[in-house]
N, C-alpha and C positions, 0 to 999 in steps of 0.2 A: 331531302332532309331539310327541315326548317329549324332554325335556331333563333329563339327570341332575342331581340336586342335590348330588352328591358331586363333589369336585374343583373344576374351574373352572365348572361349571354354575351354581352360586350366584352367582359373580361376573358371569357373562353375564346372568343374570336381573336383577341389580341394575343393571348398565350399561344394559340395554334400558329398564328402568323409569325410570332417570335421564334418558335421551334422550327418552323419551315425555313425561315431566314438563316437560323443558326446552322441547320444541316446543309443548306445550299452553300454557305460560306465554307464550312468544314469540308464538304465534298469537293469544292473548287481547290482548296489547299491540298487535299489528298491527290486529286488528279494531277495537279501541277507539280507535285513532288516527284512524279515519274517522268516529267518532261525536262530535258536539259534546257536551261535558259541561255540561248545564244542570241546573237544580234537579230536574226530573223524573227525569232519568237518575241523578243522584246519589242521590235517594231510592230508586230502584229497586235500585241497587247496595247500598245500606245494608240494605234489606229482604232482599235475596237472601242476604247472608252469614248472617243469622239463620235464614233458611229452610233453608239447607244444614246449619247446625249442628243444628237440630231434626231434620232428616232423618237425620243420622248418629246422634244420641243416642237417639231414640225406640226403634229396635229394641233397643238395649242395655237400655233401661229395661223393655221388655216381655219380651224373650227372655233377658236376661242373668241371671247367677247373683246370689246375694246380695252378692258382692263388687262386682260392677258397679253394682248399685243403691245400695249404701252409698257407693260412690265418687261417683256422680252426686249423691246427696243432700249429701255433704260438700262437693263442689265448688260446688254451688249455694248452700249456706248461707254458705260462706266468701266467695264472690263477692258475695252480698248484703250481708254485714257489712263487708268490707274494700274492695270495689269495685276489686280488683286481681287480674288474671288469674293471675299467677305463683304467689302463695300458694294460690289456689284450686286450680290444677292440682296443686301439690305435696300439698295436703290430699287430693285425690282419689286420687292415686297411692299415697300412704301408707295411706289407708283401705282401698283394694283389697288392697294387699300385706298389711296386718295382718289383714284379714278372711280372706284365703285362707291365711295362715299359721296362724291360730288355729282355723279350721274345716275 
C-alpha cells in the first residue's frame, strides 16, 4: 500500500500514528491494572526504562555522525553535572545544531 505524503497523506499518517500510540498506552495501562505493583515489579519497571533508553541511544553513538555523538556527549555531561534532564536535552540539541551548522 502506498500513501502519498503530499496533501492529506501526511495528516493521515500522523493521525494513524497518534491512534496507535494511544491504544498502546491504554493497552499498557489495562495490562498493568491486573498486575500487583510490588517491589520486584517496581524495580523491573525502573530498570526497563533505562534499558529502553540505552537501546535507543547506542545505535546513534555507533552509527551517528559527529553531531549525534557530540550531542550525546554534551547531554551526558550536563546531566552528570546538573542532574536535571531539561538543560541536558537543551545542551544536546544545541550541540547537534551547532556541530551541523559549523561542519
